[in-house]
C-alpha positions as CSV (number, residue, x, y, z in Angstrom):
1,M,14.3,-2.4,-75.1
2,K,10.7,-1.4,-74.2
3,Y,9.9,-5.0,-73.1
4,K,13.0,-5.0,-70.9
5,L,12.0,-1.7,-69.3
6,M,8.5,-2.9,-68.6
7,K,9.8,-6.2,-67.2
8,T,12.2,-4.2,-64.8
9,A,9.4,-1.8,-63.8
10,A,7.0,-4.7,-63.1
11,G,9.6,-6.5,-61.0
12,M,10.3,-3.4,-59.0
13,I,6.6,-2.8,-58.4
14,L,6.1,-6.4,-57.4
15,G,9.1,-6.3,-55.0
16,L,7.7,-3.1,-53.5
17,M,4.3,-4.6,-53.0
18,I,5.8,-7.7,-51.3
19,L,7.9,-5.5,-49.1
20,I,5.0,-3.3,-48.0
21,G,2.3,-6.0,-47.9
22,G,4.6,-8.8,-46.6
23,T,5.5,-7.0,-43.4
24,H,1.9,-6.7,-42.5
25,R,0.6,-10.2,-43.4
26,E,0.8,-13.5,-41.6
27,A,-0.1,-17.0,-42.6
28,F,-3.2,-17.4,-44.8
29,G,-3.2,-13.7,-45.7
30,Q,-4.6,-12.5,-42.4
31,R,-3.7,-8.9,-41.7
32,V,-2.1,-8.5,-38.3
33,E,-3.1,-4.9,-37.8
34,N,-6.8,-5.9,-38.2
35,A,-6.6,-8.8,-35.9
36,P,-8.0,-8.1,-32.4
37,T,-5.5,-7.7,-29.6
38,I,-5.4,-9.5,-26.3
39,E,-4.4,-6.3,-24.4
40,G,-6.9,-5.4,-21.8
41,V,-8.9,-6.9,-18.9
42,W,-10.7,-10.1,-19.2
43,R,-13.3,-11.8,-16.9
44,N,-13.0,-15.6,-17.2
45,Q,-14.6,-18.8,-16.1
46,V,-12.1,-21.6,-15.6
47,T,-12.7,-25.4,-15.5
48,V,-9.9,-27.5,-14.2
49,R,-9.8,-31.2,-15.2
50,D,-7.7,-34.3,-14.7
51,C,-5.7,-34.5,-17.9
52,Q,-6.2,-38.3,-18.4
53,S,-9.8,-38.8,-17.3
54,S,-11.2,-35.3,-18.0
55,T,-12.9,-35.4,-14.6
56,V,-13.8,-31.9,-13.4
57,L,-11.7,-31.0,-10.4
58,A,-12.7,-27.3,-9.9
59,T,-14.5,-24.4,-11.5
60,F,-13.9,-20.7,-10.6
61,S,-14.0,-17.2,-11.9
62,G,-11.0,-15.0,-12.4
63,L,-9.6,-11.8,-13.9
64,L,-6.7,-11.5,-16.3
65,T,-5.0,-8.4,-17.5
66,Y,-2.8,-8.6,-20.6
67,H,-0.7,-5.5,-20.5
68,Q,0.8,-3.7,-23.5
69,G,4.4,-5.0,-23.8
70,G,3.7,-8.6,-23.1
71,T,3.1,-9.0,-19.3
72,I,0.1,-10.6,-17.4
73,S,-1.5,-9.9,-14.1
74,E,-4.0,-12.4,-12.9
75,T,-6.2,-13.3,-9.9
76,T,-9.1,-15.6,-9.2
77,A,-12.0,-15.9,-6.8
78,T,-10.3,-18.8,-4.9
79,F,-8.6,-18.8,-1.6
80,F,-5.1,-19.7,-0.4
81,R,-3.1,-18.2,-3.3
82,S,-1.3,-15.1,-4.4
83,P,-2.0,-13.1,-7.5
84,G,-0.3,-14.4,-10.6
85,Y,2.2,-12.7,-12.9
86,G,3.6,-13.7,-16.2
87,I,4.1,-13.0,-19.9
88,W,2.2,-13.3,-23.2
89,N,3.1,-13.5,-26.9
90,R,1.1,-13.2,-30.1
91,T,1.8,-16.3,-32.2
92,R,-0.3,-15.5,-35.3
93,G,-3.3,-13.4,-35.9
94,R,-5.8,-14.0,-33.1
95,N,-3.7,-16.7,-31.5
96,Y,-1.6,-16.1,-28.4
97,T,0.4,-18.0,-25.8
98,G,0.8,-17.0,-22.2
99,K,2.3,-18.3,-19.0
100,F,2.0,-17.1,-15.4
101,T,2.9,-18.3,-12.0
102,F,1.6,-17.8,-8.4
103,F,2.2,-19.0,-4.9
104,T,-0.1,-21.3,-3.0
105,F,-0.8,-21.4,0.8
106,N,-2.2,-23.8,3.3
107,P,-5.4,-22.8,5.3
108,D,-3.2,-21.7,8.2
109,G,-1.3,-19.3,5.8
110,T,1.9,-21.2,5.5
111,P,3.4,-21.7,2.0
112,S,2.4,-24.9,0.2
113,G,4.1,-24.3,-3.1
114,S,3.4,-22.7,-6.4
115,Q,1.7,-23.2,-9.8
116,K,2.8,-22.4,-13.4
117,V,0.0,-22.1,-16.0
118,N,0.8,-22.4,-19.7
119,Q,-2.0,-21.0,-22.0
120,N,-3.0,-21.3,-25.6
121,I,-5.5,-18.6,-26.4
122,V,-7.7,-17.7,-29.3
123,I,-9.6,-14.4,-29.5
124,S,-12.9,-14.2,-31.2
125,L,-13.3,-12.4,-34.6
126,D,-15.0,-9.4,-32.9
127,G,-12.3,-9.3,-30.2
128,N,-14.7,-9.4,-27.3
129,S,-14.3,-13.0,-26.1
130,L,-11.6,-15.6,-26.0
131,T,-11.1,-19.3,-25.3
132,D,-8.1,-20.7,-23.5
133,T,-6.8,-24.2,-23.1
134,A,-4.0,-24.6,-20.5
135,T,-2.0,-26.9,-18.4
136,A,-1.2,-26.1,-14.7
137,E,2.0,-27.5,-13.1
138,I,1.6,-27.8,-9.4
139,Y,4.8,-27.6,-7.3
140,D,5.6,-28.1,-3.6
141,T,7.7,-25.6,-1.6
142,G,10.9,-27.3,-2.7
143,G,10.1,-26.7,-6.4
144,N,9.3,-30.4,-7.0
145,L,6.5,-31.0,-9.6
146,L,3.6,-32.8,-7.9
147,I,1.0,-33.0,-10.7
148,T,-0.1,-31.4,-13.9
149,V,-3.7,-30.7,-14.5
150,C,-5.5,-29.4,-17.6
151,A,-7.8,-26.4,-17.8
152,S,-10.1,-24.6,-20.2
153,A,-11.6,-21.1,-19.9
154,N,-13.9,-18.8,-21.7
155,A,-13.5,-15.1,-21.1
156,T,-15.2,-11.8,-22.1
157,R,-13.5,-8.5,-22.4
158,F,-14.2,-6.2,-19.4
159,E,-15.3,-2.8,-20.6
C-alpha cells in the first residue's frame, strides 16, 4: 500500500513538473522566457546578391521595427520605394521569420511594382544583434514576378 501511494505521488509530481515546465520550454531545453525578443528598433546593413552566382548587386542601410503583436515597419536609405510593412513570428528560441512588402517607383515617380521580402532571423545570445538571411521577390505593376534575389543583413538594436 505504501509503495502504491509513493508511486502515485511521484507520478503526480512528475506530471505537474511536465505541465509547468513543459509549457515554458522549447526544443533542446531552451527557456523561451529567457530568450531575447525581436521586439524593438534595429539598424541594419543589407547586402543583396544574385542567388545563383552570389554576385553583390547592392548594399544599403535600413531600419526595422518589430512591433509587439507581430507586425513590422521598415525603411531603407534607398530611393524610389515606399516604407515596408509586414509580419513576424517567433519559430523557436532566438529564431524568427518575417515577411514584409513595399512599393517601388521609377525615377519620375511613376509606380514600377513591388517587392516581398521573406526573412529568416537569428538573434544573438545577448539580444543586441541579429543576422538575417532573406529572399526578395521583385514584381512588376501587374503583379508578375520578375526576379528573386537573395540578401543577408546584420543588425544592431537601436537604444
